[in-house]
C-alpha positions, 0 to 999 in steps of 0.5 A: 411773558415767560422765557419759554414764550419769548423763545417760542416767539423768536423761533416763529419770527426766525422761521418766517423771516427765513421764508421771506428771505427765500422768496425775496432772493429767489425773485432776484434770480433768473428763475423767479421767486421760489415758493416756500416749502409746504405740504398740500394742506398749506400754502397757495394751492388753497387759493383759486387759480384766478386769485393767484394769477391776479397777484404778484408772484412773490405774494403767492410764493410766500403764502403759508396759510391753511386756508383762504380767509378772504373767501369766508369773511364776506368782505364788502365794499368800503369796509376796513379789514385787519389781517393778523399775521399778514406775512407776504401780504396775499390776504391783504391784497385780496382784501384790498381788491374786495373792499375797493377804493372806499375801503382799506386793508391793514396787515399786521406782522412782527417780522421785518423781512415779511413786512418789506416783502409785503410792501413790495408786493403791494406796490407791484399790485398797485394796492393804494388802499393797503397798509402794513403795520409792524407789531404783534397780534397780542398788542394791535397798534390800532385804535378801538372800534375802528375795524369792520372785519378781522381775518387771519390765516393760520397765525393765531395758533402760533401765538403764546398768548391766545386770550390776548389775541382774542381780546385785541381782535374784539377791542379793535372791531366796531360793534357789530364787526366780525372775524373770519379766520382760517386756523388749525384746530385740534379734536377735543380728545387730544391733550396738548402733549398729543398735539405736540407729537403730531407736529412742532410749534412753528409748523402750526400744530403743537400750539393749536387750540382744541375746538372747545378751547377755541370757542371758550377763548372767543366767548371769554373775549365777548364774541357771539355767534361763534362757528368753527367749521373744519375744512380738511385734515392737516394731521391725525386729529388736527384740522384746518378750520374756518372760524367765524364770530361777531362782536355784539352791536351796541345795545339799542335804546328802548326808551321812547316819547311814550315812555318818558315821564309825564310832566304834571302841571297843577294850579293853585285853587282859585287861580284862573287863566290870564286874559 
């Protein structure tokens, strides 16, 4: 990793560590957890009131995403879900409810302060099928072919090595598994320098891929059935978008009994059957 990439990652880590501390310290005060400052295009207001009401206030207050990936990932009972950049745990807790006791929701985050907040939120929510892991989304600490669905909420744009993120998502998914993420995506007409003019890196703007770049990155990792659907603008030429894609299932065997080679049996001339 280059020095610039290392510096950007540390800047992101500090930003979200500070957000977690703000929520945690607010929760111990008389007025309760203080929501992290965000404009109308980001944060907990993008979730239904019923969803927010069923979660610990600290999980809602720490929400900084640009969408609601659990609403588009079509989670089913018994599935294993991985949330890349899980923050205070809002999407993990919602996922855990959707997959039920026979499923499991994993959250991955590199920020110790966010992980501590998420663990406390999971305990308050009684989410026994939720697990939080420390690590980076470029090197997921899970075995290959073990996850049914990968979700993420406005985090992939923060990575300085997006091809590694896509490759890791592909690796951990089972054949036939899918991704359903919310992320910021730029119009194809905007150069990287123009994206940076519209917002900084930690604000989820400068590091965003364009629509065509996002599609190309997913295709290079091996994904198919890619859909990138903008939902609402977050800056001039920049959009919150729903991204869906599928890891192809293992090829089915096409051989059958009829296609197997036939064993030819011959007898020597004059040889008869034994009585």
